[in-house]
N, C-alpha and C positions, 0 to 999 in steps of 0.2 A: 636831643632837643626836648626841653620840658616846657609845658604850657601851664600857666596859672589861670585857673578858671574861677570866675566870680560866682557868688551864690545865685542859684537859679530861682527866679520868681515867676510863677505862672501868670499868664494874662487873665485877669478876672473879667467875667461877663456879668454885668449888673443890669437888672431890669426892674421895672416897677409895674404894678397892676392895680386895678381898682379905681375908684372915683377920686378926683382931686378936691371934691367938695368936703368941707369940714362938717362933721355931724356931731350930734350930742352923744356923749359917752354915758351910757347908763349901766350901773353895776347890777348884775343879776343877783337876785336873792331867792332864797328858798326856805322851806321849813324842814326841820329835823324832828323825827319822832323816834324815841327810844322806848322799846317795850321789852320787858324781861320777865321770866318766870319767877325769879326771886324779886319781890317788890322792894325789900329794904336793902338797897345798895347805894354806894357813893359813886358819883360820876364826876370826873374832872376833865374839862376841855380847856387847857391853859390858854390857847390862842384866842379863845372867846372870853376868857375870864370867868368861865362857868364852873362852879363847884356846887353840885346838887346832891342833897341827901334824899334820894328817891324813896318815897313812902307809899306810892300808888303804882298802879299797873303801867301807866305811860307817863313819859315826860315829853312835852312839846316845846321846841325852841323855834320861834317864829322869826321870819325875815332876816336870817343870817346870810352873809355874803357867800355866794357859791364858791367852793374851794375844798381843799383837803385839810382835815383837822385831826390831830392825834387826840385820842380819848383813853382815859384810864377808868376801869370799872373795878371797884373794890367791894368785897364782901367776905365775911368769915376769915379775916386775916389773909386773904388772897387778893392779888392784883393782876389784872389782865390789861395789857396795853394794846390798842389797835391803832394802826397807821392809816 
């Protein structure tokens, strides 16, 4: 005797937590300071649309949305990509 078994679907347990009140959503922002020993470098952060020819000790980027950004630093025909 053979049995044909249907696909097994586990029973899900769904719950919710927290307040049911709607609150204001505020994006977090922060500042980014880039400082390097070589002052003359190129900095590219595509997601921000930032392309900077750094000529001084520090570059300050103010009030950018908190998150992860890829950045490329170029100097003397070398590129270094940071994730």
